[in-house]
N, C-alpha and C positions, 0 to 999 in steps of 0.2 A: 404578474398574473397569480391569482390564488383561486382555489376551489373551496366552496363552503364545506365545513366539516359536518357530516351527517352520520346517522346510525348505520349507513353503508360504507362508510369511509374505512379503507383497510389501513392498518398501522404497520409501520416498518421500524422498529426499535433499532437504534444505532447504539450497540453495546460498547461501553468504554469505561475506563477507570484511570484518572478522573475524566469527566465529560466537559470540563470547562473550556478546553481547547477546540471542541467540535465546530467545524465550519460546513460539513457536507450537507446539512439541511438547507442552507442557504442557497446552494447550487441545485440540489436534487429536487426539492419541492416545486420550484418553478418549472422544471423540466417535466415533471409528472403531470402538472396541471396543463402544460402546452401539448402534451400527448393525449389529454382527455382521460388520464388515469386517476381514478378517485382513491388516492392514497397519500400518506403523510409519514414523512420520516421524522422521528423524534429522538433526541438524545437520550440515552438510557444508561444511567451510571450504575454499574455493578461491579463490586469488589470481586476479585478472582476466586475466593473460596465459595461464593455464592452463584457462580456462573451456571454450573450444572442444574441447580434447582430452578433458577430463572429461565433457562432455555427449555427445560421440561414443562414449566407452566405455559410458556408461549406456544409450545406444541399443541397444547390443548385448546388454545384460544382461536376461534374461527375469524376473530378481527385481525389476527396477525397474518400478514401475507408473506412475510419473511424476515430475515435479520440481516443487518449489516454490522460489521465488527471492525474496531480498530484496537490500538494498544490498550491492554496487554492480552487480548483475548484470541488472537488470530491462531496461535498454535495449539490452543486448548479445544477450540470448536471442532476439529475433525473427529474426535472421539465421541462428540455429542450428536454427530449427523448419522443418518441411516445409509446415505450414499454420497459419493464425492466424485467430482470431475477427475480426469486423469491427472491433470496438473496438481490439484489440491491433495490428491492421495500421494503423488510422488514427493511434494514438498513438505507435507504435513503442516499446512496452513490453509486457513479458509478466512475470507473477508466478506463473503456474502452467502447467505442460505435462503433458499426457496422452501416455503412450507407448502406441501401438498394438501388436498382437500381431506386427506385421511390423517393429517398431522405429520406425515413423514418429511423428514428435513434433507435436502439436498444441498451440499455445500460446494462452493467454488472459489477460486482465487483469481482476482482481476487486477490487483495492484500492479503486477509487473507489465501487463499489456497497457494499462493506463499510464504508467510511468513513461515507458518508451514512446508511446503515441504523443504524449505531451511534449516530449523532447522534439520529436520529428515536427510537430505542428508548430512549434516555436521556431523552427529552421535551424536546429542543432544536428549537424551531422555525426553519425557514429561509425561509418564504414572505415575500417582500417585503423581505428583509434584504440589505444589502451585505456582501460577503465579500472579506477580503484573504487571498489564498493565498500562503504563502511557500514558494518552491521549484517548479521546472518540470521536475524529473526524472521517473523512471518512475512513482513514487507520485504525485507532484504532477500530472502530466498525467491520470492516471486519476481523481484526486479532482477536478480541474477539470472534466472532462467530466460526471462524476456530479453535481456541484454545479449546473451549468448545465442539467441535465435537470430540476431543480426550479425552482419559480417564485421564485428569488432576484431581487433587484432588479438587481444587477450584480456582476461578478467583477473585482477587481483582482489581477493576478499580479505579484509581486515575485521577481526572481531575479538572481543575480550577473551572468549574461549578459542584457542587456535584449533582444537579438535573440531569444533563445530564449523569453523571456516573451511577445514580440510574436507570435512564430510560434504559440505555443500559444493565445494569446488569439484569433488569427484562426481557428485550426482549431476551437476549441469554440464560437465564435460561428457560424461556417459550419454546424457540425453541429447546433446546438441553437436558434439564433436569440437566445439570451440575450447581452446586452452584456457584453463582456470586453475588458480593455485591460491593458496593462503599466503598472506604476506602482511608486512607492517602497515600501519596507517599513516604512511608518509606519502604526501601527493607529489613529490618532486618529479617522479618519473612517469607520472599518468598524464594523458591527454584530457581525460574526463574523470572527475571525482564526484561520487555520489554519496550523500549521506542518508543512509536507511536505518539510523539509530534514532532514539528519542532525544539525544542531546541537542539542545537548542530550543526545546519548548519552554524552558524556565531561563530567566535572565542570568541566574548564577550558574548555569550548566557550564562545564568545561567544553572546550572545542573537541570534536571527535577525531582530530588528527594529532599526530605526535609533533609535528612541525607545521609552520605556515609558509611552505615553499611554493606559493602560488605564482603564476606568471601570466603575462599576455599570451593569448592564444589557447590558453587552457579554459575548460568549462567546469564550473563547480554547481552542482544540482542538488536540491533539497528534496526530501520526502516529508519533512516537518511543514505543517501548513500554518501553524499559529506559534509564533508571530510570522507574518508574511516575509520579513526579512530578518533572518536569523544572524547571530553574530559570526557564523561560518561564512555566509554570503556577504556580509559587510566586510570581513577581513579579506576574502578573496577579491572582491570588487576593488577595495583600496589598493591591492597589488597589481591590478590590471587584468584580472581574469574575467571572463564572461560568467554570468550567474543565471540560474534558473530557479524560480521559486517552487515551493512544494504544491501550491494550489493547482498547478497545471496537471499533477498526477490525478487529482479528483476530477477536474473539469473534462479531462479526456475520458474518464471512466464512466461518467454519468449515464450516458446511453447504453453502455455495456451492462451497467448494473441494473438498469430498468429492463433491458431485454432478458437478463438472466432471471430476474424476480418475477416477470410476467410472461415469460416465454415468448418475447417479441410481440406482445399484444399492441 
């Protein structure tokens, strides 16, 4: 299903750098058309130094209904918004921005909700399970908070900067009461392993774990959408672990993104 592009069509730039891996438009544009919303998501490659200038220009364009953001712009966007949702402010990360008629920008973060909903929709139980989260960036922070809002046993956060992992662990524990701590990127002791880093997008990327101690009964989940089956998932599957592809995060997030951008129109 598609909607003809006219002078009334609203544009939703998807800010990324690079933009070659973007798959969201293929999921979101049919959903917009199905809901009768005359809007189009377009990949928009923006290098980090130009992000502020580009966002300010889009603030002035009445054809722009809002913005969607992915790597590496999620943690830079909060400072460019006028207002933020409670979660976006707490986490310092934004992946969706609604533009008001006056050009005001309201930012939110829906990655975490989308990721956890995707797991649940695919039949993966989280209750009482220990989770290793790889990465504490914009997507990782949102996923950490969403995971800790479920009755998981505990969350271990592994990140190149241990201080950043410790800060995120303290934050989500304070917000939810679920035990969270910084730890090594070793999947051996975890029931669920979640990759929220960018490692896996390129064929020559190293694995985001220090060992490949995967096992049957374990779940290994990706936030990387392209390629659909990363080397991490292939490695885990070969050792008997269940796997969960990154595209489920965006599929489960589509209606939330549309509701946020168009205020449930």
